[in-house]
PALUMDO-551323 format. One record per residue: residue in three letters; residue number from 1; x, y, z of N, C-alpha, C in turn. Coordinates in Angstrom, 3 decimals, m for minus. Example, Ala and Ser with C-alpha at 12.3 -4.5 7.8 and 13.67 -1.06 7.14 Angstrom:
% PALUMDO-551323
@residuo:ala; num:1; n_X:13.190; n_Y:m5.690; n_Z:7.800; ca_X:12.300; ca_Y:m4.500; ca_Z:7.800; c_X:13.200; c_Y:m3.300; c_Z:7.800 $
@residuo:ser; num:2; n_X:12.850; n_Y:m2.250; n_Z:7.080; ca_X:13.670; ca_Y:m1.060; ca_Z:7.140; c_X:12.900; c_Y:0.030; c_Z:7.870 $
//
This chain:
% PALUMDO-551323
@residuo:unk; num:1; n_X:0.832; n_Y:m1.175; n_Z:0.000; ca_X:0.000; ca_Y:0.000; ca_Z:0.000; c_X:0.880; c_Y:1.244; c_Z:0.000 $
@residuo:unk; num:2; n_X:0.572; n_Y:2.182; n_Z:m0.874; ca_X:1.345; ca_Y:3.414; ca_Z:m0.965; c_X:0.821; c_Y:4.435; c_Z:0.036 $
@residuo:unk; num:3; n_X:1.740; n_Y:5.079; n_Z:0.752; ca_X:1.378; ca_Y:6.108; ca_Z:1.705; c_X:1.769; c_Y:7.460; c_Z:1.113 $
@residuo:unk; num:4; n_X:0.808; n_Y:8.360; n_Z:1.018; ca_X:1.077; ca_Y:9.679; ca_Z:0.475; c_X:1.450; c_Y:10.641; c_Z:1.590 $
@residuo:unk; num:5; n_X:2.375; n_Y:11.537; n_Z:1.296; ca_X:2.820; ca_Y:12.511; ca_Z:2.286; c_X:1.776; c_Y:13.597; c_Z:2.509 $
@residuo:unk; num:6; n_X:0.901; n_Y:13.787; n_Z:1.551; ca_X:m0.088; ca_Y:14.850; ca_Z:1.623; c_X:m1.475; c_Y:14.274; c_Z:1.428 $
@residuo:unk; num:7; n_X:m2.395; n_Y:14.595; n_Z:2.338; ca_X:m3.792; ca_Y:14.244; ca_Z:2.145; c_X:m4.490; c_Y:15.471; c_Z:1.580 $
@residuo:unk; num:8; n_X:m5.272; n_Y:15.280; n_Z:0.524; ca_X:m5.982; ca_Y:16.390; ca_Z:m0.086; c_X:m7.444; c_Y:16.003; c_Z:m0.268 $
@residuo:unk; num:9; n_X:m8.331; n_Y:16.834; n_Z:0.221; ca_X:m9.766; ca_Y:16.651; ca_Z:m0.005; c_X:m10.113; c_Y:17.403; c_Z:m1.285 $
@residuo:unk; num:10; n_X:m10.037; n_Y:16.695; n_Z:m2.395; ca_X:m10.217; ca_Y:17.307; ca_Z:m3.713; c_X:m11.624; c_Y:17.868; c_Z:m3.902 $
@residuo:unk; num:11; n_X:m12.590; n_Y:17.439; n_Z:m3.108; ca_X:m13.952; ca_Y:17.971; ca_Z:m3.246; c_X:m14.011; c_Y:19.447; c_Z:m2.858 $
@residuo:unk; num:12; n_X:m13.008; n_Y:19.934; n_Z:m2.134; ca_X:m12.967; ca_Y:21.334; ca_Z:m1.714; c_X:m12.315; c_Y:22.242; c_Z:m2.759 $
@residuo:unk; num:13; n_X:m11.750; n_Y:21.663; n_Z:m3.805; ca_X:m11.027; ca_Y:22.437; ca_Z:m4.825; c_X:m11.969; c_Y:23.283; c_Z:m5.673 $
@residuo:unk; num:14; n_X:m11.495; n_Y:24.439; n_Z:m6.074; ca_X:m12.265; ca_Y:25.308; ca_Z:m6.967; c_X:m12.529; c_Y:24.636; c_Z:m8.306 $
@residuo:unk; num:15; n_X:m11.685; n_Y:23.703; n_Z:m8.676; ca_X:m11.815; ca_Y:23.018; ca_Z:m9.961; c_X:m12.607; c_Y:21.707; c_Z:m9.856 $
@residuo:unk; num:16; n_X:m13.113; n_Y:21.399; n_Z:m8.672; ca_X:m13.872; ca_Y:20.153; ca_Z:m8.494; c_X:m15.009; c_Y:20.108; c_Z:m9.509 $
@residuo:unk; num:17; n_X:m15.104; n_Y:19.010; n_Z:m10.224; ca_X:m16.149; ca_Y:18.835; ca_Z:m11.222; c_X:m15.751; c_Y:19.281; c_Z:m12.621 $
@residuo:unk; num:18; n_X:m14.630; n_Y:19.982; n_Z:m12.733; ca_X:m14.170; ca_Y:20.417; ca_Z:m14.064; c_X:m13.526; c_Y:19.244; c_Z:m14.795 $
@residuo:unk; num:19; n_X:m13.479; n_Y:19.336; n_Z:m16.104; ca_X:m12.796; ca_Y:18.342; ca_Z:m16.926; c_X:m11.293; c_Y:18.442; c_Z:m16.642 $
@residuo:unk; num:20; n_X:m10.696; n_Y:17.366; n_Z:m16.156; ca_X:m9.270; ca_Y:17.398; ca_Z:m15.792; c_X:m8.355; c_Y:17.615; c_Z:m16.994 $
@residuo:unk; num:21; n_X:m8.833; n_Y:17.340; n_Z:m18.192; ca_X:m8.018; ca_Y:17.595; ca_Z:m19.382; c_X:m7.614; c_Y:19.059; c_Z:m19.479 $
@residuo:unk; num:22; n_X:m8.418; n_Y:19.937; n_Z:m18.919; ca_X:m8.125; ca_Y:21.376; ca_Z:m18.905; c_X:m6.746; c_Y:21.642; c_Z:m18.314 $
@residuo:unk; num:23; n_X:m6.341; n_Y:20.829; n_Z:m17.336; ca_X:m5.079; ca_Y:21.036; ca_Z:m16.635; c_X:m3.912; c_Y:20.247; c_Z:m17.236 $
@residuo:unk; num:24; n_X:m4.203; n_Y:19.426; n_Z:m18.228; ca_X:m3.151; ca_Y:18.653; ca_Z:m18.903; c_X:m2.921; c_Y:19.121; c_Z:m20.334 $
@residuo:unk; num:25; n_X:m3.990; n_Y:19.499; n_Z:m21.020; ca_X:m3.871; ca_Y:19.912; ca_Z:m22.425; c_X:m2.934; c_Y:21.094; c_Z:m22.607 $
@residuo:unk; num:26; n_X:m2.904; n_Y:21.986; n_Z:m21.648; ca_X:m2.078; ca_Y:23.185; ca_Z:m21.750; c_X:m0.594; c_Y:22.827; c_Z:m21.869 $
@residuo:unk; num:27; n_X:m0.200; n_Y:21.691; n_Z:m21.329; ca_X:1.208; ca_Y:21.282; ca_Z:m21.405; c_X:1.610; c_Y:20.892; c_Z:m22.827 $
@residuo:unk; num:28; n_X:0.634; n_Y:20.550; n_Z:m23.643; ca_X:0.912; ca_Y:20.147; ca_Z:m25.021; c_X:1.032; c_Y:21.351; c_Z:m25.960 $
@residuo:unk; num:29; n_X:0.591; n_Y:22.523; n_Z:m25.518; ca_X:0.642; ca_Y:23.724; ca_Z:m26.352; c_X:2.038; c_Y:24.335; c_Z:m26.325 $
@residuo:unk; num:30; n_X:2.438; n_Y:24.942; n_Z:m27.429; ca_X:3.734; ca_Y:25.628; ca_Z:m27.484; c_X:3.731; c_Y:26.831; c_Z:m26.552 $
@residuo:unk; num:31; n_X:4.879; n_Y:27.112; n_Z:m25.960; ca_X:4.960; ca_Y:28.180; ca_Z:m24.961; c_X:4.668; c_Y:29.560; c_Z:m25.532 $
@residuo:unk; num:32; n_X:4.909; n_Y:29.806; n_Z:m26.808; ca_X:4.651; ca_Y:31.118; ca_Z:m27.407; c_X:3.217; c_Y:31.293; c_Z:m27.884 $
@residuo:unk; num:33; n_X:2.413; n_Y:30.274; n_Z:m27.767; ca_X:1.032; ca_Y:30.295; ca_Z:m28.248; c_X:0.182; c_Y:31.224; c_Z:m27.366 $
@residuo:unk; num:34; n_X:m0.456; n_Y:32.250; n_Z:m27.961; ca_X:m1.280; ca_Y:33.173; ca_Z:m27.164; c_X:m2.444; c_Y:32.469; c_Z:m26.462 $
@residuo:unk; num:35; n_X:m2.979; n_Y:31.419; n_Z:m27.067; ca_X:m4.062; ca_Y:30.658; ca_Z:m26.448; c_X:m3.564; c_Y:29.975; c_Z:m25.170 $
@residuo:unk; num:36; n_X:m2.312; n_Y:29.502; n_Z:m25.193; ca_X:m1.731; ca_Y:28.858; ca_Z:m24.010; c_X:m1.599; c_Y:29.859; c_Z:m22.868 $
@residuo:unk; num:37; n_X:m1.112; n_Y:31.066; n_Z:m23.190; ca_X:m0.959; ca_Y:32.088; ca_Z:m22.151; c_X:m2.316; c_Y:32.439; c_Z:m21.546 $
@residuo:unk; num:38; n_X:m3.310; n_Y:32.605; n_Z:m22.392; ca_X:m4.652; ca_Y:32.928; ca_Z:m21.910; c_X:m5.192; c_Y:31.817; c_Z:m21.006 $
@residuo:unk; num:39; n_X:m4.966; n_Y:30.581; n_Z:m21.415; ca_X:m5.429; ca_Y:29.440; ca_Z:m20.626; c_X:m4.679; c_Y:29.354; c_Z:m19.297 $
@residuo:unk; num:40; n_X:m3.361; n_Y:29.559; n_Z:m19.325; ca_X:m2.575; ca_Y:29.506; ca_Z:m18.088; c_X:m2.962; c_Y:30.641; c_Z:m17.142 $
@residuo:unk; num:41; n_X:m3.228; n_Y:31.832; n_Z:m17.693; ca_X:m3.676; ca_Y:32.945; ca_Z:m16.842; c_X:m4.986; c_Y:32.585; c_Z:m16.156 $
@residuo:unk; num:42; n_X:m5.883; n_Y:31.963; n_Z:m16.898; ca_X:m7.176; ca_Y:31.540; ca_Z:m16.347; c_X:m6.988; c_Y:30.489; c_Z:m15.252 $
@residuo:unk; num:43; n_X:m6.119; n_Y:29.520; n_Z:m15.523; ca_X:m5.832; ca_Y:28.471; ca_Z:m14.541; c_X:m5.217; c_Y:29.078; c_Z:m13.284 $
@residuo:unk; num:44; n_X:m4.264; n_Y:29.989; n_Z:m13.452; ca_X:m3.596; ca_Y:30.590; ca_Z:m12.294; c_X:m4.561; c_Y:31.406; c_Z:m11.445 $
@residuo:unk; num:45; n_X:m5.489; n_Y:32.120; n_Z:m12.088; ca_X:m6.491; ca_Y:32.862; ca_Z:m11.312; c_X:m7.369; c_Y:31.899; c_Z:m10.514 $
@residuo:unk; num:46; n_X:m7.783; n_Y:30.823; n_Z:m11.165; ca_X:m8.605; ca_Y:29.817; ca_Z:m10.491; c_X:m7.850; c_Y:29.199; c_Z:m9.314 $
@residuo:unk; num:47; n_X:m6.612; n_Y:28.803; n_Z:m9.569; ca_X:m5.804; ca_Y:28.138; ca_Z:m8.539; c_X:m5.483; c_Y:29.058; c_Z:m7.368 $
@residuo:unk; num:48; n_X:m5.122; n_Y:30.289; n_Z:m7.654; ca_X:m4.683; ca_Y:31.187; ca_Z:m6.577; c_X:m5.803; c_Y:31.530; c_Z:m5.600 $
@residuo:unk; num:49; n_X:m7.054; n_Y:31.395; n_Z:m6.030; ca_X:m8.177; ca_Y:31.685; ca_Z:m5.129; c_X:m8.795; c_Y:30.417; c_Z:m4.543 $
@residuo:unk; num:50; n_X:m8.186; n_Y:29.277; n_Z:m4.811; ca_X:m8.716; ca_Y:27.989; ca_Z:m4.375; c_X:m8.434; c_Y:27.760; c_Z:m2.880 $
@residuo:unk; num:51; n_X:m9.420; n_Y:27.219; n_Z:m2.153; ca_X:m9.196; ca_Y:26.972; ca_Z:m0.719; c_X:m8.139; c_Y:25.903; c_Z:m0.421 $
@residuo:unk; num:52; n_X:m7.830; n_Y:25.050; n_Z:m1.382; ca_X:m6.793; ca_Y:24.036; ca_Z:m1.147; c_X:m5.567; c_Y:24.260; c_Z:m2.031 $
@residuo:unk; num:53; n_X:m5.353; n_Y:25.509; n_Z:m2.432; ca_X:m4.239; ca_Y:25.866; ca_Z:m3.315; c_X:m2.902; c_Y:25.291; c_Z:m2.838 $
@residuo:unk; num:54; n_X:m2.556; n_Y:25.511; n_Z:m1.568; ca_X:m1.254; ca_Y:25.052; ca_Z:m1.063; c_X:m1.125; c_Y:23.539; c_Z:m1.110 $
@residuo:unk; num:55; n_X:m2.168; n_Y:22.831; n_Z:m0.716; ca_X:m2.134; ca_Y:21.358; ca_Z:m0.752; c_X:m1.999; c_Y:20.859; c_Z:m2.178 $
@residuo:unk; num:56; n_X:m2.676; n_Y:21.512; n_Z:m3.103; ca_X:m2.615; ca_Y:21.114; ca_Z:m4.511; c_X:m1.200; c_Y:21.302; c_Z:m5.069 $
@residuo:unk; num:57; n_X:m0.605; n_Y:22.454; n_Z:m4.781; ca_X:0.751; ca_Y:22.693; ca_Z:m5.269; c_X:1.723; c_Y:21.696; c_Z:m4.640 $
@residuo:unk; num:58; n_X:1.575; n_Y:21.471; n_Z:m3.345; ca_X:2.429; ca_Y:20.500; ca_Z:m2.657; c_X:2.287; c_Y:19.122; c_Z:m3.303 $
@residuo:unk; num:59; n_X:1.039; n_Y:18.734; n_Z:m3.591; ca_X:0.772; ca_Y:17.456; ca_Z:m4.254; c_X:1.498; c_Y:17.399; c_Z:m5.608 $
@residuo:unk; num:60; n_X:1.427; n_Y:18.492; n_Z:m6.353; ca_X:2.101; ca_Y:18.542; ca_Z:m7.651; c_X:3.595; c_Y:18.307; c_Z:m7.539 $
@residuo:unk; num:61; n_X:4.217; n_Y:18.944; n_Z:m6.546; ca_X:5.656; ca_Y:18.754; ca_Z:m6.343; c_X:5.972; c_Y:17.327; c_Z:m5.897 $
@residuo:unk; num:62; n_X:5.124; n_Y:16.748; n_Z:m5.079; ca_X:5.402; ca_Y:15.425; ca_Z:m4.504; c_X:5.027; c_Y:14.264; c_Z:m5.408 $
@residuo:unk; num:63; n_X:3.897; n_Y:14.368; n_Z:m6.085; ca_X:3.305; ca_Y:13.183; ca_Z:m6.695; c_X:3.140; c_Y:13.214; c_Z:m8.206 $
@residuo:unk; num:64; n_X:3.186; n_Y:14.372; n_Z:m8.832; ca_X:2.801; ca_Y:14.470; ca_Z:m10.241; c_X:3.951; c_Y:14.835; c_Z:m11.166 $
@residuo:unk; num:65; n_X:4.028; n_Y:14.117; n_Z:m12.268; ca_X:5.023; ca_Y:14.427; ca_Z:m13.297; c_X:4.461; c_Y:15.342; c_Z:m14.369 $
@residuo:unk; num:66; n_X:3.157; n_Y:15.343; n_Z:m14.549; ca_X:2.517; ca_Y:16.097; ca_Z:m15.634; c_X:1.341; c_Y:16.892; c_Z:m15.115 $
@residuo:unk; num:67; n_X:0.927; n_Y:17.852; n_Z:m15.905; ca_X:m0.268; ca_Y:18.631; ca_Z:m15.591; c_X:0.021; c_Y:19.855; c_Z:m14.744 $
@residuo:unk; num:68; n_X:m0.988; n_Y:20.698; n_Z:m14.632; ca_X:m0.899; ca_Y:21.912; ca_Z:m13.827; c_X:m1.457; c_Y:21.606; c_Z:m12.451 $
@residuo:unk; num:69; n_X:m0.648; n_Y:21.873; n_Z:m11.443; ca_X:m1.024; ca_Y:21.652; ca_Z:m10.037; c_X:m0.648; c_Y:22.900; c_Z:m9.273 $
@residuo:unk; num:70; n_X:m1.612; n_Y:23.510; n_Z:m8.604; ca_X:m1.335; ca_Y:24.730; ca_Z:m7.858; c_X:m0.877; c_Y:25.873; c_Z:m8.748 $
@residuo:unk; num:71; n_X:m1.302; n_Y:25.858; n_Z:m10.002; ca_X:m0.971; ca_Y:26.935; ca_Z:m10.929; c_X:0.348; c_Y:26.790; c_Z:m11.659 $
@residuo:unk; num:72; n_X:1.090; n_Y:25.707; n_Z:m11.416; ca_X:2.383; ca_Y:25.500; ca_Z:m12.069; c_X:2.345; c_Y:24.268; c_Z:m12.967 $
@residuo:unk; num:73; n_X:2.910; n_Y:24.394; n_Z:m14.166; ca_X:3.049; ca_Y:23.241; ca_Z:m15.055; c_X:4.171; c_Y:22.346; c_Z:m14.542 $
@residuo:unk; num:74; n_X:4.298; n_Y:21.169; n_Z:m15.105; ca_X:5.368; ca_Y:20.254; ca_Z:m14.698; c_X:6.741; c_Y:20.860; c_Z:m14.979 $
@residuo:unk; num:75; n_X:6.885; n_Y:21.532; n_Z:m16.100; ca_X:8.164; ca_Y:22.161; ca_Z:m16.445; c_X:8.489; c_Y:23.260; c_Z:m15.434 $
@residuo:unk; num:76; n_X:7.478; n_Y:24.036; n_Z:m15.070; ca_X:7.698; ca_Y:25.100; ca_Z:m14.079; c_X:8.039; c_Y:24.530; c_Z:m12.716 $
@residuo:unk; num:77; n_X:7.331; n_Y:23.480; n_Z:m12.292; ca_X:7.662; ca_Y:22.866; ca_Z:m10.994; c_X:9.098; c_Y:22.366; c_Z:m10.998 $
@residuo:unk; num:78; n_X:9.500; n_Y:21.733; n_Z:m12.066; ca_X:10.875; ca_Y:21.222; ca_Z:m12.149; c_X:11.898; c_Y:22.350; c_Z:m12.141 $
@residuo:unk; num:79; n_X:11.534; n_Y:23.509; n_Z:m12.671; ca_X:12.478; ca_Y:24.637; ca_Z:m12.693; c_X:12.785; c_Y:25.153; c_Z:m11.290 $
@residuo:unk; num:80; n_X:11.887; n_Y:24.931; n_Z:m10.341; ca_X:12.140; ca_Y:25.347; ca_Z:m8.962; c_X:13.032; c_Y:24.341; c_Z:m8.248 $
@residuo:unk; num:81; n_X:13.187; n_Y:23.173; n_Z:m8.817; ca_X:14.032; ca_Y:22.129; ca_Z:m8.245; c_X:15.395; c_Y:22.091; c_Z:m8.934 $
@residuo:unk; num:82; n_X:15.395; n_Y:22.223; n_Z:m10.257; ca_X:16.619; ca_Y:22.164; ca_Z:m11.062; c_X:17.130; c_Y:23.585; c_Z:m11.290 $
@residuo:unk; num:83; n_X:18.193; n_Y:23.941; n_Z:m10.611; ca_X:18.730; ca_Y:25.301; ca_Z:m10.678; c_X:19.198; c_Y:25.718; c_Z:m12.071 $
@residuo:unk; num:84; n_X:19.402; n_Y:24.787; n_Z:m12.983; ca_X:19.849; ca_Y:25.143; ca_Z:m14.330; c_X:18.711; c_Y:25.706; c_Z:m15.184 $
@residuo:unk; num:85; n_X:17.500; n_Y:25.700; n_Z:m14.665; ca_X:16.323; ca_Y:26.169; ca_Z:m15.411; c_X:15.866; c_Y:27.546; c_Z:m14.912 $
@residuo:unk; num:86; n_X:16.810; n_Y:28.425; n_Z:m14.640; ca_X:16.499; ca_Y:29.728; ca_Z:m14.039; c_X:15.568; c_Y:30.572; c_Z:m14.912 $
@residuo:unk; num:87; n_X:15.705; n_Y:30.501; n_Z:m16.228; ca_X:14.858; ca_Y:31.309; ca_Z:m17.100; c_X:13.389; c_Y:30.897; c_Z:m16.990 $
@residuo:unk; num:88; n_X:13.130; n_Y:29.605; n_Z:m16.934; ca_X:11.766; ca_Y:29.086; ca_Z:m16.785; c_X:11.230; c_Y:29.469; c_Z:m15.407 $
@residuo:unk; num:89; n_X:12.076; n_Y:29.333; n_Z:m14.404; ca_X:11.681; ca_Y:29.659; ca_Z:m13.019; c_X:11.290; c_Y:31.132; c_Z:m12.903 $
@residuo:unk; num:90; n_X:12.086; n_Y:32.019; n_Z:m13.483; ca_X:11.792; ca_Y:33.452; ca_Z:m13.395; c_X:10.492; c_Y:33.809; c_Z:m14.105 $
@residuo:unk; num:91; n_X:10.246; n_Y:33.217; n_Z:m15.262; ca_X:8.996; ca_Y:33.479; ca_Z:m15.975; c_X:7.806; c_Y:32.948; c_Z:m15.175 $
@residuo:unk; num:92; n_X:7.926; n_Y:31.750; n_Z:m14.630; ca_X:6.845; ca_Y:31.172; ca_Z:m13.828; c_X:6.580; c_Y:32.035; c_Z:m12.600 $
@residuo:unk; num:93; n_X:7.645; n_Y:32.499; n_Z:m11.962; ca_X:7.484; ca_Y:33.339; ca_Z:m10.774; c_X:6.782; c_Y:34.646; c_Z:m11.139 $
@residuo:unk; num:94; n_X:7.170; n_Y:35.246; n_Z:m12.254; ca_X:6.526; ca_Y:36.486; ca_Z:m12.714; c_X:5.037; c_Y:36.239; c_Z:m12.965 $
@residuo:unk; num:95; n_X:4.721; n_Y:35.133; n_Z:m13.621; ca_X:3.323; ca_Y:34.805; ca_Z:m13.910; c_X:2.537; c_Y:34.538; c_Z:m12.623 $
@residuo:unk; num:96; n_X:3.152; n_Y:33.868; n_Z:m11.666; ca_X:2.467; ca_Y:33.584; ca_Z:m10.400; c_X:2.300; c_Y:34.866; c_Z:m9.569 $
@residuo:unk; num:97; n_X:3.285; n_Y:35.757; n_Z:m9.619; ca_X:3.169; ca_Y:37.024; ca_Z:m8.900; c_X:1.980; c_Y:37.835; c_Z:m9.393 $
@residuo:unk; num:98; n_X:1.653; n_Y:37.685; n_Z:m10.679; ca_X:0.522; ca_Y:38.438; ca_Z:m11.249; c_X:m0.810; c_Y:38.035; c_Z:m10.625 $
@residuo:unk; num:99; n_X:m0.858; n_Y:36.871; n_Z:m9.973; ca_X:m2.081; ca_Y:36.439; ca_Z:m9.287; c_X:m1.882; c_Y:36.405; c_Z:m7.766 $
@residuo:unk; num:100; n_X:m0.810; n_Y:37.054; n_Z:m7.308; ca_X:m0.598; ca_Y:37.204; ca_Z:m5.873; c_X:0.129; c_Y:36.071; c_Z:m5.188 $
@residuo:unk; num:101; n_X:0.800; n_Y:35.215; n_Z:m5.944; ca_X:1.546; ca_Y:34.095; ca_Z:m5.367; c_X:3.032; c_Y:34.375; c_Z:m5.531 $
@residuo:unk; num:102; n_X:3.756; n_Y:34.431; n_Z:m4.414; ca_X:5.171; ca_Y:34.751; ca_Z:m4.454; c_X:6.075; c_Y:33.546; c_Z:m4.256 $
@residuo:unk; num:103; n_X:7.367; n_Y:33.786; n_Z:m4.316; ca_X:8.364; ca_Y:32.732; ca_Z:m4.170; c_X:8.232; c_Y:32.022; c_Z:m2.827 $
@residuo:unk; num:104; n_X:7.985; n_Y:32.765; n_Z:m1.773; ca_X:7.830; ca_Y:32.159; ca_Z:m0.441; c_X:6.651; c_Y:31.177; c_Z:m0.441 $
@residuo:unk; num:105; n_X:5.550; n_Y:31.553; n_Z:m1.114; ca_X:4.385; ca_Y:30.664; ca_Z:m1.202; c_X:4.731; c_Y:29.369; c_Z:m1.932 $
@residuo:unk; num:106; n_X:5.508; n_Y:29.489; n_Z:m2.991; ca_X:5.892; ca_Y:28.308; ca_Z:m3.774; c_X:6.855; c_Y:27.436; c_Z:m2.973 $
@residuo:unk; num:107; n_X:7.869; n_Y:28.057; n_Z:m2.382; ca_X:8.886; ca_Y:27.277; ca_Z:m1.662; c_X:8.313; c_Y:26.517; c_Z:m0.478 $
@residuo:unk; num:108; n_X:7.309; n_Y:27.066; n_Z:0.188; ca_X:6.762; ca_Y:26.342; ca_Z:1.340; c_X:6.010; c_Y:25.088; c_Z:0.907 $
@residuo:unk; num:109; n_X:5.676; n_Y:24.993; n_Z:m0.374; ca_X:4.986; ca_Y:23.810; ca_Z:m0.878; c_X:5.925; c_Y:22.797; c_Z:m1.528 $
@residuo:unk; num:110; n_X:7.189; n_Y:23.131; n_Z:m1.600; ca_X:8.190; ca_Y:22.200; ca_Z:m2.123; c_X:8.673; c_Y:21.342; c_Z:m0.965 $
@residuo:unk; num:111; n_X:8.474; n_Y:20.056; n_Z:m1.078; ca_X:8.858; ca_Y:19.186; ca_Z:0.034; c_X:9.987; c_Y:18.257; c_Z:m0.364 $
@residuo:unk; num:112; n_X:10.625; n_Y:18.532; n_Z:m1.459; ca_X:11.747; ca_Y:17.680; ca_Z:m1.825; c_X:12.943; c_Y:18.540; c_Z:m2.185 $
@residuo:unk; num:113; n_X:14.110; n_Y:18.014; n_Z:m1.914; ca_X:15.342; ca_Y:18.712; ca_Z:m2.219; c_X:16.059; c_Y:17.945; c_Z:m3.325 $
@residuo:unk; num:114; n_X:16.519; n_Y:18.620; n_Z:m4.373; ca_X:17.219; ca_Y:17.906; ca_Z:m5.431; c_X:18.616; c_Y:17.477; c_Z:m4.994 $
@residuo:unk; num:115; n_X:18.953; n_Y:16.258; n_Z:m5.332; ca_X:20.309; ca_Y:15.773; ca_Z:m5.090; c_X:21.011; c_Y:15.583; c_Z:m6.439 $
@residuo:unk; num:116; n_X:20.224; n_Y:15.387; n_Z:m7.471; ca_X:20.726; ca_Y:15.253; ca_Z:m8.832; c_X:19.531; c_Y:15.443; c_Z:m9.749 $
@residuo:unk; num:117; n_X:19.717; n_Y:15.206; n_Z:m11.044; ca_X:18.578; ca_Y:15.273; ca_Z:m11.963; c_X:17.551; c_Y:14.210; c_Z:m11.612 $
@residuo:unk; num:118; n_X:17.989; n_Y:13.122; n_Z:m10.999; ca_X:17.095; ca_Y:12.056; ca_Z:m10.540; c_X:17.065; c_Y:12.134; c_Z:m9.018 $
@residuo:unk; num:119; n_X:16.427; n_Y:13.195; n_Z:m8.535; ca_X:16.460; ca_Y:13.462; ca_Z:m7.104; c_X:15.680; c_Y:12.436; c_Z:m6.302 $
@residuo:unk; num:120; n_X:15.945; n_Y:12.445; n_Z:m5.008; ca_X:15.225; ca_Y:11.570; ca_Z:m4.101; c_X:14.234; c_Y:12.402; c_Z:m3.318 $
@residuo:unk; num:121; n_X:13.227; n_Y:11.760; n_Z:m2.791; ca_X:12.183; ca_Y:12.475; ca_Z:m2.053; c_X:12.647; c_Y:12.754; c_Z:m0.635 $
@residuo:unk; num:122; n_X:12.303; n_Y:13.923; n_Z:m0.144; ca_X:12.599; ca_Y:14.310; ca_Z:1.229; c_X:11.287; c_Y:14.710; c_Z:1.878 $
@residuo:unk; num:123; n_X:10.695; n_Y:13.828; n_Z:2.646; ca_X:9.432; ca_Y:14.128; ca_Z:3.311; c_X:9.719; c_Y:14.709; c_Z:4.673 $
@residuo:unk; num:124; n_X:9.536; n_Y:15.994; n_Z:4.808; ca_X:9.765; ca_Y:16.677; ca_Z:6.064; c_X:8.431; c_Y:16.911; c_Z:6.754 $
@residuo:unk; num:125; n_X:8.410; n_Y:16.766; n_Z:8.030; ca_X:7.163; ca_Y:16.977; ca_Z:8.798; c_X:6.923; c_Y:18.451; c_Z:8.992 $
//
């Protein structure tokens, strides 16, 4: 039996009942696509006002390889872990700041520390 570090009551999410493809399809769009930016802005507004925003972002960092979790795409989440992706990290931070989410908010939801490109999980209480 797998034990998760984070319990999330997904029924409390602002996106509860929405088509989950909404949060995965955006990853398939090219980064320069204006439709992608519009969709990500919409997702970030939804996520930033969600009552379980922090748990969702934490879940994304801990458990998910794909999709938007807590307003961050998988590439953006990885940029906060992999220091060589500073350009992606800065753009993601700028986009998150536009909806009132700062670096401190993101870092408190990161529960793993990179040791290499194939990092190990660090579950801190």
